[in-house]
C-alpha positions as CSV (number, residue, x, y, z in Angstrom):
1,Q,26.2,19.4,9.8
2,V,27.2,19.1,6.1
3,Q,29.0,16.2,4.5
4,L,31.1,16.9,1.4
5,V,31.8,14.3,-1.2
6,Q,34.3,15.1,-3.9
7,S,34.6,13.7,-7.5
8,G,36.7,14.3,-10.5
9,G,40.5,14.7,-10.6
10,G,43.0,12.3,-12.1
11,L,46.0,12.5,-14.4
12,V,46.3,15.0,-17.2
13,Q,49.1,16.4,-19.4
14,H,50.6,19.8,-19.1
15,G,48.1,22.3,-20.6
16,G,45.1,20.0,-20.1
17,S,41.9,20.5,-18.2
18,L,40.1,18.8,-15.4
19,R,36.9,19.5,-13.4
20,L,36.4,18.8,-9.7
21,S,33.0,18.6,-8.1
22,C,32.0,18.7,-4.4
23,A,28.5,17.6,-3.5
24,A,27.0,18.6,-0.1
25,S,24.4,16.8,1.9
26,G,23.0,17.0,5.4
27,G,22.9,20.8,5.7
28,T,21.6,23.9,4.0
29,F,24.2,24.4,1.4
30,S,23.4,28.0,0.8
31,N,24.5,28.7,4.4
32,Y,28.1,27.8,3.6
33,A,30.8,29.7,2.0
34,M,32.9,27.2,0.1
35,G,36.6,27.0,-0.6
36,W,39.0,24.9,-2.5
37,F,42.4,24.1,-1.1
38,R,45.2,22.0,-2.3
39,Q,48.2,20.3,-0.7
40,A,51.2,19.2,-2.6
41,P,53.7,16.7,-1.1
42,G,55.9,18.3,1.5
43,K,54.0,21.5,1.4
44,E,51.4,23.2,3.5
45,R,47.7,23.2,2.5
46,E,46.9,26.4,0.6
47,F,43.7,28.2,-0.3
48,I,43.3,28.6,-4.0
49,T,39.7,29.8,-4.5
50,G,36.5,30.4,-2.7
51,I,32.9,31.4,-3.4
52,S,30.4,33.2,-1.1
53,R,27.2,31.7,0.1
54,R,25.2,33.2,-2.8
55,G,27.9,32.9,-5.4
56,N,28.4,36.6,-5.9
57,G,31.7,36.9,-4.2
58,I,34.7,34.9,-5.7
59,S,38.4,35.1,-5.0
60,Y,41.4,33.3,-6.4
61,V,45.1,33.2,-5.6
62,D,47.3,34.6,-8.2
63,S,48.8,31.3,-9.2
64,V,45.4,30.0,-10.5
65,R,43.6,33.2,-11.5
66,G,42.7,33.1,-15.1
67,R,43.1,29.4,-15.3
68,F,40.7,28.0,-12.7
69,T,37.0,28.8,-12.3
70,I,34.9,28.1,-9.3
71,S,31.1,27.9,-9.4
72,R,28.3,26.8,-7.2
73,D,24.7,25.6,-7.7
74,N,22.8,26.1,-4.5
75,A,19.8,24.2,-6.0
76,K,22.0,21.1,-6.7
77,N,24.1,21.6,-3.6
78,T,27.3,21.5,-5.5
79,V,30.5,23.5,-6.0
80,D,32.7,22.9,-9.0
81,L,36.3,23.8,-9.8
82,K,37.1,23.9,-13.5
83,M,40.8,23.8,-14.1
84,N,42.3,24.8,-17.4
85,S,45.9,25.2,-18.7
86,L,47.1,22.9,-16.0
87,K,50.8,22.9,-15.0
88,P,53.0,20.3,-13.3
89,E,53.1,22.6,-10.3
90,D,49.3,22.2,-9.9
91,T,49.9,18.6,-8.9
92,A,48.4,18.2,-5.4
93,V,45.5,16.7,-3.4
94,Y,42.6,19.1,-3.8
95,L,40.0,19.5,-1.1
96,C,36.7,21.3,-0.9
97,A,35.7,22.9,2.4
98,G,32.6,24.5,3.9
99,D,32.4,27.5,6.3
100,P,29.0,28.2,7.9
101,Y,30.3,31.3,9.8
102,H,31.1,33.8,7.1
103,E,29.3,35.1,4.1
104,L,32.5,35.4,2.0
105,A,35.0,32.6,1.5
106,Q,37.9,32.9,3.9
107,T,41.5,32.1,3.0
108,N,42.4,30.5,6.3
109,E,41.8,26.8,6.5
110,H,41.0,27.1,10.1
111,D,37.8,28.9,9.2
112,Y,36.4,25.7,7.6
113,P,35.1,23.1,9.9
114,Y,33.8,20.8,7.1
115,W,36.1,19.1,4.5
116,G,35.9,16.7,1.7
117,L,38.3,13.8,1.7
118,G,40.4,15.1,-1.1
119,T,41.1,14.1,-4.7
120,Q,44.4,13.7,-6.4
121,V,45.2,15.9,-9.4
122,S,48.4,15.0,-11.2
123,V,49.8,17.0,-14.1
124,S,52.6,15.5,-16.2
125,S,55.2,17.6,-18.0
């Protein structure tokens, strides 16, 4: 069973950049497809990007494609989310999640049994 510990996040101005990191322990990290989700106040949790077990399959939702970059390092047991050109509408709690059942990252949150605690990202206008 893997534990996920998140770091990064904070407050940034419109157009700024942030990096989130998610460190895994207690499991074989390369057995997990990893996803990043976010949840804004009053809204449902949404999938924004995911990466396959080996890192060769990546997907993004349209709202972040071209601005966000997901990457993973299976030797270091980490998955990162680099966020550029941030907008106020990116303000949310960001969560990393692990899925041991699929090779490719799934978009449905219910496919992920393991979750980080979340980190706040706030973008001022």
